Each structure stands twice: as structure tokens, then as C-alpha cells.
VOSE-241785 format. One line per 5 residues: number of its first residue (from 1); for each residue z, x, y of N, C-alpha, C. Coordinates in steps of 0.02 Angstrom, whole numbers. Layout:
// VOSE-241785
NUM = Z:X:Y:Z:X:Y:Z:X:Y ~ ...
// end
This chain:
// VOSE-241785
1 = 1700:2404:-1777:1710:2332:-1757:1775:2325:-1718 ~ 1772:2283:-1664:1833:2275:-1624:1870:2214:-1651 ~ 1934:2225:-1671:1972:2170:-1699:1995:2123:-1644 ~ 2019:2066:-1666:2043:2016:-1617:2100:2043:-1577 ~ 2146:2081:-1612:2200:2109:-1574:2180:2163:-1525
6 = 2131:2203:-1543:2105:2256:-1500:2069:2221:-1439 ~ 2032:2167:-1452:1997:2131:-1397:2048:2105:-1349 ~ 2101:2076:-1373:2151:2050:-1330:2183:2104:-1288 ~ 2197:2162:-1319:2222:2218:-1281:2174:2242:-1230 ~ 2110:2244:-1246:2059:2265:-1201:2058:2218:-1140
11 = 2063:2153:-1153:2060:2104:-1101:2119:2118:-1050 ~ 2176:2135:-1076:2234:2148:-1033:2222:2215:-994 ~ 2190:2262:-1027:2181:2330:-999:2121:2338:-952 ~ 2072:2290:-959:2010:2297:-922:2023:2298:-847 ~ 2065:2252:-823:2078:2249:-753:2112:2316:-728
16 = 2160:2340:-771:2195:2403:-751:2145:2461:-749 ~ 2097:2461:-796:2053:2517:-796:2004:2511:-737 ~ 1985:2451:-720:1940:2439:-662:1977:2458:-600 ~ 2039:2439:-593:2077:2456:-534:2082:2527:-526 ~ 2097:2566:-583:2103:2637:-579:2040:2669:-556
21 = 1982:2642:-579:1919:2670:-561:1908:2663:-484 ~ 1923:2603:-459:1916:2591:-386:1963:2636:-346 ~ 2023:2647:-373:2070:2691:-338:2042:2761:-333 ~ 2012:2785:-388:1982:2850:-387:1925:2856:-334 ~ 1886:2802:-329:1832:2800:-281:1859:2802:-211
26 = 1913:2762:-200:1943:2763:-133:1972:2827:-112 ~ 1998:2864:-161:2027:2930:-148:1974:2982:-136 ~ 1912:2968:-153:1858:3013:-139:1863:3078:-177 ~ 1885:3075:-239:1895:3135:-278:1825:3161:-307 ~ 1797:3213:-280:1732:3235:-303:1734:3259:-377
31 = 1787:3295:-393:1792:3319:-461:1796:3259:-510 ~ 1836:3211:-491:1843:3152:-534:1775:3115:-543 ~ 1741:3109:-487:1675:3072:-488:1624:3105:-533 ~ 1624:3173:-530:1573:3209:-567:1589:3202:-643 ~ 1652:3200:-660:1674:3200:-729:1668:3130:-758
36 = 1674:3079:-713:1679:3007:-734:1609:2979:-739 ~ 1579:2989:-794:1510:2967:-805:1504:2890:-812 ~ 1451:2865:-782:1436:2793:-788:1404:2781:-857 ~ 1431:2731:-895:1405:2719:-961:1363:2655:-964 ~ 1369:2612:-911:1328:2552:-909:1333:2525:-837
41 = 1284:2480:-821:1285:2441:-759:1281:2366:-777 ~ 1322:2327:-740:1319:2255:-749:1305:2225:-680 ~ 1242:2204:-670:1219:2177:-608:1236:2227:-553 ~ 1223:2292:-568:1232:2344:-518:1302:2373:-517 ~ 1350:2343:-548:1419:2368:-547:1425:2416:-603
46 = 1453:2478:-591:1457:2529:-645:1517:2516:-688 ~ 1507:2531:-756:1565:2536:-800:1572:2609:-813 ~ 1631:2638:-798:1640:2710:-805:1674:2731:-872 ~ 1661:2791:-889:1689:2820:-949:1767:2816:-947 ~ 1792:2827:-885:1867:2830:-877:1895:2761:-899
51 = 1861:2709:-888:1888:2641:-909:1892:2642:-985 ~ 1842:2667:-1019:1844:2668:-1093:1898:2716:-1115 ~ 1908:2774:-1082:1955:2823:-1100:2026:2791:-1098 ~ 2039:2753:-1045:2104:2722:-1037:2119:2673:-1095 ~ 2068:2633:-1110:2077:2584:-1163:2087:2618:-1233
56 = 2049:2670:-1245:2054:2705:-1309:2128:2731:-1316 ~ 2155:2760:-1263:2219:2785:-1266:2271:2731:-1281 ~ 2263:2676:-1248:2312:2620:-1258:2306:2584:-1323 ~ 2248:2585:-1354:2238:2551:-1418:2270:2587:-1477 ~ 2281:2655:-1468:2311:2695:-1522:2272:2689:-1586
61 = 2207:2692:-1581:2163:2693:-1639:2122:2760:-1638 ~ 2095:2781:-1694:2057:2841:-1696:1999:2837:-1648 ~ 1987:2886:-1608:1932:2891:-1559:1867:2906:-1591 ~ 1829:2855:-1602:1764:2865:-1635:1708:2835:-1591 ~ 1647:2859:-1599:1589:2833:-1564:1582:2758:-1574
66 = 1594:2732:-1631:1592:2663:-1647:1639:2622:-1607 ~ 1702:2647:-1603:1755:2614:-1561:1735:2612:-1490 ~ 1708:2671:-1463:1689:2674:-1394:1630:2625:-1378 ~ 1583:2623:-1422:1525:2577:-1412:1551:2506:-1410 ~ 1598:2488:-1455:1625:2424:-1456:1662:2403:-1391
71 = 1700:2452:-1367:1739:2444:-1302:1688:2436:-1246 ~ 1636:2477:-1245:1583:2469:-1191:1553:2401:-1191 ~ 1536:2379:-1253:1502:2309:-1254:1553:2255:-1233 ~ 1616:2262:-1254:1666:2209:-1232:1679:2212:-1157 ~ 1677:2273:-1128:1685:2279:-1055:1626:2247:-1019
76 = 1565:2255:-1047:1507:2224:-1018:1515:2148:-1018 ~ 1538:2122:-1074:1550:2049:-1083:1602:2025:-1032 ~ 1657:2062:-1027:1708:2041:-979:1685:2045:-908 ~ 1645:2096:-894:1621:2102:-825:1574:2046:-804 ~ 1530:2027:-852:1487:1972:-841:1527:1907:-826
81 = 1577:1897:-868:1619:1836:-854:1655:1841:-790 ~ 1683:1899:-774:1721:1906:-711:1676:1897:-651 ~ 1617:1924:-652:1568:1912:-597:1555:1840:-587 ~ 1545:1803:-643:1531:1734:-638:1590:1695:-611 ~ 1652:1715:-629:1712:1683:-602:1715:1692:-529
86 = 1699:1752:-507:1699:1765:-432:1644:1726:-397 ~ 1586:1723:-428:1529:1683:-401:1549:1610:-391 ~ 1585:1582:-440:1606:1510:-434:1669:1504:-395 ~ 1694:1559:-365:1755:1561:-322:1818:1538:-362 ~ 1817:1546:-428:1874:1529:-470:1933:1575:-450
91 = 1917:1636:-432:1971:1685:-414:2004:1665:-348 ~ 1974:1617:-310:2008:1596:-245:2054:1534:-257 ~ 2053:1509:-318:2096:1450:-330:2170:1471:-328 ~ 2210:1431:-295:2281:1450:-286:2316:1459:-353 ~ 2307:1413:-400:2343:1415:-464:2319:1477:-504
96 = 2253:1491:-500:2226:1552:-539:2255:1615:-505 ~ 2256:1618:-438:2284:1680:-405:2355:1688:-426 ~ 2394:1632:-428:2463:1637:-448:2472:1665:-517 ~ 2432:1641:-565:2436:1666:-633:2415:1740:-636 ~ 2364:1758:-599:2344:1827:-598:2397:1874:-569
101 = 2428:1850:-514:2480:1890:-482:2540:1897:-529 ~ 2555:1842:-562:2613:1843:-609:2601:1890:-667 ~ 2537:1891:-693:2520:1936:-746:2526:2008:-727 ~ 2502:2020:-664:2503:2090:-636:2577:2110:-627 ~ 2617:2066:-601:2690:2079:-591:2721:2098:-656
106 = 2707:2061:-710:2735:2076:-774:2715:2145:-800 ~ 2653:2163:-788:2628:2230:-808:2667:2284:-773 ~ 2677:2275:-707:2712:2327:-667:2784:2331:-686 ~ 2817:2273:-700:2885:2274:-718:2896:2307:-785 ~ 2852:2292:-832:2860:2320:-901:2852:2399:-894
111 = 2803:2419:-851:2795:2493:-842:2856:2524:-809 ~ 2885:2488:-763:2947:2515:-732:3004:2520:-781 ~ 3013:2470:-825:3066:2472:-876:3054:2525:-927 ~ 2989:2534:-945:2974:2591:-992:2994:2657:-960 ~ 2979:2666:-896:2994:2728:-862:3071:2740:-863
116 = 3108:2686:-848:3182:2691:-843:3210:2705:-909 ~ 3187:2673:-963:3211:2684:-1032:3195:2757:-1054 ~ 3139:2781:-1034:3119:2849:-1053:3163:2901:-1023 ~ 3197:2884:-964:3244:2930:-932:3310:2930:-968 ~ 3327:2879:-1006:3392:2870:-1037:3382:2858:-1116
121 = 3346:2902:-1148:3340:2895:-1221:3406:2902:-1252 ~ 3423:2858:-1298:3486:2863:-1333:3493:2929:-1371 ~ 3550:2959:-1368:3562:3019:-1407:3583:3003:-1478 ~ 3580:3053:-1519:3600:3044:-1591:3672:3022:-1593 ~ 3715:3046:-1548:3783:3027:-1551:3793:2952:-1530
126 = 3754:2929:-1481:3756:2858:-1461:3730:2813:-1517 ~ 3679:2836:-1553:3651:2797:-1608:3700:2791:-1663 ~ 3735:2844:-1679:3785:2843:-1732:3842:2801:-1712 ~ 3865:2806:-1649:3919:2763:-1627:3904:2688:-1629 ~ 3843:2672:-1613:3822:2603:-1615:3818:2582:-1687
131 = 3794:2619:-1730:3791:2602:-1803:3864:2591:-1829 ~ 3909:2639:-1812:3976:2628:-1835:4008:2562:-1809 ~ 3992:2550:-1744:4022:2487:-1714:3995:2423:-1751 ~ 3930:2427:-1768:3900:2369:-1804:3926:2359:-1873 ~ 3937:2416:-1907:3962:2415:-1976:4034:2387:-1973
136 = 4074:2409:-1926:4144:2386:-1919:4144:2312:-1903 ~ 4099:2292:-1860:4095:2220:-1841:4078:2180:-1902 ~ 4032:2203:-1943:4009:2164:-1999:4063:2157:-2052 ~ 4105:2206:-2057:4159:2207:-2106:4133:2230:-2171 ~ 4178:2224:-2221:4161:2249:-2289:4151:2191:-2338
141 = 4150:2129:-2315:4142:2071:-2357:4096:2020:-2327 ~ 4065:1979:-2370:4028:1922:-2346:4055:1863:-2386 ~ 4045:1805:-2357:4078:1746:-2381:4027:1689:-2392 ~ 4037:1651:-2446:3997:1592:-2460:4038:1532:-2440 ~ 4011:1494:-2389:4053:1443:-2359:4018:1373:-2355
146 = 4055:1320:-2361:4034:1250:-2344:4077:1227:-2287 ~ 4047:1183:-2245:4091:1153:-2193:4066:1085:-2176 ~ 4110:1048:-2145:4092:982:-2118:4113:981:-2044 ~ 4068:964:-2003:4078:964:-1929:4081:893:-1903 ~ 4138:878:-1867:4146:809:-1841:4166:817:-1767
151 = 4168:758:-1734:4184:761:-1663:4257:769:-1643 ~ 4303:736:-1683:4372:733:-1665:4417:766:-1719 ~ 4475:789:-1699:4524:815:-1743:4547:763:-1795 ~ 4554:701:-1772:4574:648:-1817:4524:636:-1876 ~ 4462:638:-1855:4412:630:-1906:4415:688:-1960
156 = 4424:749:-1934:4433:805:-1979:4492:799:-2024 ~ 4548:773:-1997:4608:762:-2038:4597:709:-2091 ~ 4560:658:-2072:4544:605:-2122:4501:631:-2178 ~ 4457:677:-2162:4415:704:-2215:4453:749:-2262 ~ 4499:789:-2228:4545:832:-2272:4584:790:-2319
161 = 4609:733:-2296:4649:688:-2339:4606:662:-2396 ~ 4543:644:-2381:4499:620:-2435:4483:671:-2484 ~ 4474:734:-2461:4460:788:-2508:4521:804:-2551 ~ 4581:797:-2524:4638:809:-2564:4651:755:-2619 ~ 4617:698:-2609:4621:644:-2659:4567:651:-2708
166 = 4523:702:-2702:4470:712:-2753:4401:693:-2731 ~ 4392:675:-2668:4323:659:-2640:4278:723:-2644 ~ 4213:706:-2652:4163:760:-2656:4149:791:-2586 ~ 4159:856:-2580:4145:890:-2518:4074:879:-2497 ~ 4028:889:-2544:3957:882:-2532:3938:813:-2507
171 = 3966:762:-2540:3951:692:-2520:3976:679:-2451 ~ 4038:703:-2434:4063:690:-2366:4027:726:-2312 ~ 4002:787:-2329:3963:827:-2283:3899:787:-2266 ~ 3867:764:-2319:3802:728:-2308:3812:664:-2267 ~ 3870:634:-2274:3883:571:-2244:3910:578:-2173
176 = 3951:629:-2163:3990:630:-2098:3973:690:-2056 ~ 3947:745:-2084:3940:806:-2044:3886:801:-1989 ~ 3901:829:-1929:3859:827:-1874:3816:889:-1869 ~ 3824:934:-1916:3783:997:-1915:3716:985:-1947 ~ 3663:982:-1906:3596:966:-1935:3570:1019:-1984
181 = 3596:1080:-1976:3573:1134:-2017:3601:1135:-2088 ~ 3658:1104:-2098:3690:1107:-2163:3708:1040:-2195 ~ 3711:987:-2153:3734:922:-2179:3692:899:-2240 ~ 3624:905:-2235:3584:883:-2289:3593:923:-2356 ~ 3621:983:-2347:3634:1028:-2404:3706:1022:-2427
186 = 3740:969:-2406:3809:961:-2426:3858:1006:-2391 ~ 3834:1030:-2331:3879:1076:-2290:3872:1149:-2309 ~ 3826:1167:-2351:3819:1238:-2372:3792:1281:-2315 ~ 3828:1338:-2302:3805:1384:-2249:3780:1448:-2285 ~ 3785:1456:-2347:3762:1516:-2383:3807:1574:-2372
191 = 3779:1632:-2387:3817:1695:-2382:3810:1726:-2311 ~ 3869:1750:-2283:3864:1781:-2217:3931:1817:-2206 ~ 3929:1872:-2167:3992:1905:-2147:4028:1863:-2099 ~ 4093:1868:-2094:4135:1832:-2050:4109:1839:-1977 ~ 4081:1899:-1961:4058:1912:-1889:4000:1867:-1872
196 = 3968:1834:-1921:3912:1791:-1905:3937:1723:-1874 ~ 4001:1710:-1878:4028:1647:-1854:4070:1657:-1790 ~ 4078:1605:-1750:4122:1608:-1690:4191:1624:-1716 ~ 4234:1649:-1671:4298:1677:-1689:4344:1630:-1726 ~ 4358:1570:-1700:4406:1527:-1737:4379:1509:-1809
201 = 4313:1500:-1817:4287:1485:-1881:4293:1546:-1925 ~ 4279:1607:-1901:4281:1666:-1940:4352:1678:-1965 ~ 4401:1673:-1918:4472:1682:-1937:4495:1634:-1993 ~ 4468:1571:-1988:4484:1523:-2041:4456:1545:-2107 ~ 4394:1563:-2104:4359:1585:-2169:4398:1646:-2202
206 = 4414:1695:-2162:4446:1754:-2191:4518:1739:-2214 ~ 4547:1683:-2190:4614:1665:-2209:4618:1624:-2271 ~ 4559:1601:-2296:4559:1557:-2357:4552:1596:-2422 ~ 4574:1568:-2477:4563:1596:-2546:4502:1560:-2573 ~ 4470:1591:-2623:4411:1563:-2657:4429:1494:-2683
211 = 4384:1444:-2664:4393:1377:-2686:4441:1334:-2643 ~ 4471:1365:-2590:4519:1330:-2549:4483:1295:-2491 ~ 4510:1237:-2472:4485:1199:-2413:4537:1204:-2358 ~ 4514:1217:-2299:4561:1221:-2240:4601:1156:-2234 ~ 4667:1163:-2230:4710:1105:-2226:4725:1087:-2154
216 = 4704:1128:-2108:4710:1113:-2036:4640:1117:-2008 ~ 4621:1065:-1969:4555:1063:-1941:4545:1126:-1894 ~ 4484:1154:-1894:4469:1212:-1856:4426:1192:-1794 ~ 4450:1210:-1735:4414:1188:-1674:4372:1245:-1646 ~ 4310:1232:-1632:4265:1278:-1599:4229:1240:-1542
221 = 4185:1272:-1503:4149:1242:-1456:4098:1187:-1484 ~ 4087:1191:-1545:4042:1139:-1577:4075:1077:-1601 ~ 4140:1077:-1605:4178:1021:-1629:4233:1040:-1675 ~ 4250:995:-1723:4305:1009:-1771:4277:1019:-1839 ~ 4301:1068:-1875:4272:1089:-1942:4326:1082:-1994
226 = 4298:1061:-2054:4334:1067:-2115:4294:1117:-2157 ~ 4329:1171:-2180:4296:1227:-2211:4321:1238:-2283 ~ 4271:1255:-2324:4289:1272:-2392:4255:1341:-2408 ~ 4300:1385:-2432:4274:1453:-2453:4259:1450:-2527 ~ 4194:1459:-2542:4172:1455:-2611:4179:1523:-2650
231 = 4160:1575:-2614:4162:1643:-2647:4160:1697:-2594 ~ 4176:1756:-2614:4169:1813:-2570:4149:1875:-2613 ~ 4114:1923:-2581:4091:1982:-2616:4087:2039:-2568 ~ 4086:2102:-2594:4079:2160:-2550:4012:2158:-2519 ~ 4009:2179:-2458:3944:2179:-2419:3913:2247:-2426
236 = 3845:2246:-2431:3808:2311:-2432:3781:2323:-2362 ~ 3807:2372:-2329:3783:2385:-2262:3725:2436:-2270 ~ 3667:2427:-2238:3612:2475:-2240:3634:2541:-2213 ~ 3599:2594:-2234:3614:2661:-2208:3587:2666:-2135 ~ 3612:2718:-2101:3587:2726:-2033:3511:2738:-2029
241 = 3486:2773:-2079:3412:2786:-2078:3372:2719:-2085 ~ 3402:2671:-2121:3366:2608:-2132:3362:2565:-2070 ~ 3410:2570:-2028:3414:2528:-1969:3412:2567:-1901 ~ 3396:2630:-1906:3396:2671:-1845:3349:2646:-1792 ~ 3290:2626:-1813:3242:2603:-1762:3263:2541:-1728
246 = 3297:2496:-1764:3323:2435:-1732:3383:2451:-1685 ~ 3422:2499:-1706:3478:2518:-1660:3451:2550:-1595 ~ 3400:2593:-1603:3371:2622:-1544:3344:2571:-1498 ~ 3309:2521:-1527:3279:2468:-1487:3335:2428:-1452 ~ 3391:2414:-1489:3444:2375:-1456:3477:2416:-1399
251 = 3484:2479:-1407:3513:2520:-1355:3467:2526:-1295 ~ 3402:2530:-1310:3355:2532:-1252:3353:2467:-1216 ~ 3359:2411:-1252:3361:2344:-1221:3422:2339:-1177 ~ 3480:2366:-1203:3543:2364:-1166:3534:2402:-1102 ~ 3503:2461:-1107:3494:2505:-1047:3448:2469:-994
256 = 3397:2433:-1019:3355:2396:-975:3395:2342:-937 ~ 3438:2303:-977:3477:2254:-944:3526:2282:-892 ~ 3556:2339:-908:3603:2369:-861:3564:2392:-799 ~ 3504:2416:-805:3462:2438:-750:3444:2377:-707 ~ 3426:2323:-738:3411:2261:-699:3474:2237:-660
261 = 3529:2237:-696:3592:2216:-662:3611:2258:-606 ~ 3600:2324:-611:3616:2371:-554:3572:2359:-493 ~ 3505:2348:-507:3459:2333:-453:3478:2269:-417 ~ 3496:2216:-457:3517:2150:-429:3580:2161:-384 ~ 3625:2201:-408:3687:2211:-372:3676:2245:-306
266 = 3629:2294:-305:3616:2333:-246:3569:2293:-194 ~ 3533:2245:-223:3485:2209:-183:3522:2164:-131 ~ 3490:2154:-72:3516:2107:-24:3480:2040:-37 ~ 3518:1994:-64:3490:1925:-84:3525:1873:-44 ~ 3487:1830:-11:3516:1775:29:3484:1712:6
271 = 3524:1667:-26:3498:1604:-50:3506:1555:6 ~ 3452:1526:28:3452:1482:87:3446:1407:69 ~ 3436:1396:5:3433:1324:-16:3469:1316:-84 ~ 3518:1271:-84:3554:1261:-147:3513:1221:-196 ~ 3462:1185:-171:3419:1146:-213:3346:1165:-205
276 = 3328:1221:-241:3258:1244:-229:3207:1195:-261
// end
């Protein structure tokens, strides 16, 4: 049985397989033609075994006769639909051509990036260095914090004054805080390492004692904060083995971004309109 995910993958791969088949035909490879057996005809158009072979490889599923029969039947269905789309000249519509070209461009770009990443696989030393950097950045503690966010420094000072007179932090947060993510919870931000916050906020948190409220408003790009440190505890950093795959993925993503940046830097780009 072909799963929904497999069918979606086949839909994306069908055009690639068909294009590969036509390329082989255009190259006139006799050896390829003799080995590439036709498995079905749809209104005279052949569906080749090479198309099924390509999809089987990309699906990463056990290669079984049942899977191949399911792929063949799905390719027949797709070809029937594609032929009807061409018959109705849907493929000539400007918007449809644009979407098709965009999809093809995405496939080519992703293949290019995969090739580039494969050339620069992160070494064990790089993985270890990145793990050490992230552990250092996370620190050895995490903090349980409440805060109240307001627009002006004066508002923050007024709130500090009210708190010093015995006002409820939770009640003031619900009434005055502009942070939609925490105001309804009385300003609670939960447990997080200091590195999870922007620098001025993080510095204020690490400078407080348990139960202490910041006596000076803290300014960030979001506004002015009044912060209360509720508790702190040692942080448990996962082992390298636990996060290795995520680190590799992050390093590969960084490599891809650096590759893109280098291509853009070398490219000759001329912007001719300030208002596209």
C-alpha cells in the first residue's frame, strides 16, 4: 500500500523521473534503452522501469514487488492527469508555469545545497567545539523568573515603588504588563538559562538573589522591565551523543548560509529600481 507521504513524494519525483527518462532518450544511449524496460503505456506514452527505480531509491523503503506495483499504478494515475492538464492547456497558463518553474528551481537549489554540504561535512573536532560553545553559552544554571513589561522607565519605576509597598507582583503584571505571553500568567516566564534572554535582561537576572525584585528598571528593545527572580537551580546539559545530530544539522545549515553569502558576494548584481 502506498502511504499518503509516499504518494506526495512520488508526486514530487514523478516529473524528475520523467525528465530523466526523456534525457536518456535524447542522449540516444542504446545500452540504457535496452535495460530500461517499459512497464506500462498511458495513451501511448511509456512508463519506464527507470522512473520506478528512481522513486524507490528516494522513498527509502524496502524494495518489494508490492511497492513497485503501487508506484507503477500511481505513475499511471499521474500521467493520466498530466496528459489531461496538457490537453486543456493548463500547462500554458502563466500562473501555473510560474508555480512549476518555482518548484523546479527549489528542487535544483536544494540539490545544489546538498552537494555543497556534502563537500564540507563537519569533522568530529568541529562538532565537539560547537557542543562546547553551546554548553558554555547555556551556562551551569537556569532561572525561574517573573517580569512586568511597560513602555516607559517612569512606569517601571512606579511599579517598583508599588511592589516595595507590598503590592502583588502577579496582580500588577496582569494589569500593566505588555507581554502577551506572560501577562495573563502574572508575568511568569518559567525556567530558562540566562542565555535564553536578551543581554540586558539576562545580566539583570543573574545579578539578582532568589526572591529579589530589580530595583532599577531594565531596558531592552522590547521596552522597560521589572524583574523578579523566584529561584535558580543547576542546569542539566545533554551529552554530546544526545544532541550530536542537532549540532551536525546546525553546522550544515551554517555552511549552507555561508555558501549562499559567498555566491551573493561574488555575483554581479545591479538593482535598477528602488521600488520593485
